[in-house]
N, C-alpha and C positions, 0 to 999 in steps of 0.2 A: 717590810717596806711601808713607809708612811703613805697615807692617802694621796698626798700631793704627788709623790713619786709614781704611784700607780696610775694616776690621771695622766701624767706626762708620758709615761711608758705606753699607755693605751693610745694616747693621741698620736704619738710617733708611729706606732705600729699601724694604726688606721691610715695615716698619711702615706706611709710606705706602701701598704697594700693597695691603696687607691691609685698609686702611680705604676704599680707593677701590672703589665699587660696580662690578660687572661692567657692561660697556657693554650697552645695550639693543639687541637686534637690530633692524634696520630692518623696516618693514612689508613684508609679502610681497604676493603677488597671488593671485587665484583666478579661474578661468573661471566659477565659480558666483557671482561678485560683480561683475557688470558695472557696477553703479551704486554702487560703494563710496563715492564722494564724497557721494552722496545719503544713504547710511546714516550716514555720519559727521556730516553736517549735521543729520540728524534726531536722532541721539544727543546732539549738543552743544546742540540747541535744546530738549530735553526738560526738563520741570519737575523740579527736584531739591530735596532738602532737605539740611540740614547735619547731620553727625555729627562730634562732637569726638573726636579721637584725641590721644594723648599729646603729639605735636609738630605740632599744627595741626588745621585743620578740613577735612573731606572733604565734597564736594558729590556726593551720590549720587542717581541716578535709580532710582526703585522699579520693580521688575519683578515683578508680582504675579499674572499670568495665564499660563496654559500656553503660548499662542502666543508671548508676549513672552519667557518663560523659554527656550523653544526657540531663538529668534532671538538673544537676548543681545547680545553684541558682535560677532557675525558681520559681516564685510564692513566693519567700522569700521577706518579706517587711521590715526587719530590720537586719543589719549586725553590731554588736557591734565593736567599735574600736579594732584593733589588732586581729580580728578573720576573718577567711576566709576559702577558699577551695584550695586544691592543686590537680590538675588533673595530672594523671600519664599516659604516653603514651608509647607504644612499637610499632616499634623499637624506640630507643632513637634518639634525635637530628634530627628532621625533621620539615618541615613546619606544623604549627597548625593553624586552622581557627575556629573561634567561631562566631555563629549567635545568637544574644541576644533576640530571641523571648520569650515573657512572662517574661523577666527580669524586675522586678518591681522597682529596686533601681539602682542608678548609681554605677558603679564599676571601680576599677583600675584593670588592667590585667597585670600580670608580667610573661614574658616568660623566662624560665630558662633552660639552657642546662644541660646535664648529669653531667658535672663537677661542677655545682652549680653556674655558671656565668649567670647573668641577661643579656639576649640578646636584650630585648626590654621591654618598659613599655608603655602601652596604658592607659593614665590617664582619669578619669572621663568619662568612656563610658556611654552614656545616657541610662536611662531606656526606655522601650518600652511602650509608652502610649496605652491605650485601643483603638482598631480600627486601629492601624498602619498597612498599607498594607505590605505584606511580602517583597516587593522590598525596602521598606524604613527602615526595621529593621536594627539596628546597627550591623556591622560586624567588627571584628578585627582579624588580623593575625600576627604571629610571628614565631619564630624558637626555638625549644628546645624539651626536654623530659617532662618538667613540665610546667604547666600554673597555676599561683596563682591568685585567684580572691579575692579582698579585697573591702571593702566599699570605695567609692570615696574619694580620698585625703589621704588614709592610706599609700600608697606607699611613697609619699613625706614626710609624718609625720615620717615614719620609716627610711627615708634616702635611699630608694631603687631607684636606677637609673641604666641605662645601664652600665654594667661593674661591678656592685656590686657582691660580692661573698656571696652566701648563702650556707648553708649546709643542704639540705633536707635529711631526713633519707632514708635508703635503702627501696625503694618502688618498687613493680613490678606491671605492668599493667596486669589485668585479661582480658580474652576475653569477 
């Protein structure tokens, strides 16, 4: 191969690899999640509503009370593309912090203010492998009234970046 062809081939390979999303890590396990299949079935069967993103529609399960916010996607082993949870907080527009204990799949976290503007995206938050000490569990923070959790890579696939406008339905946080 001539040097020019090698340069072209290398340039094309680098361009393609830069556009290919990083692989999603496989689901992990946790001794604290003996019924992960039940948790997944419950999540997949929950009533959801649609939120339109720049490149498609998201089906989001509302999480509006303290117990459900604490549980979130813990012990869930599969999140279908375009499906996720939307956490609702009161008062609106304040710092939000998440600790990903017993989160068995990699997630994208999207922080959204009360006006529907994405304030931050935490892509590909890693799952928590069994035996991870508490100090090493992934933590992510942002600002807003809502936090959307999607399967890893879904925010990018749906064109969601900081500044994106979403229209979450009128939701109220419960105590």
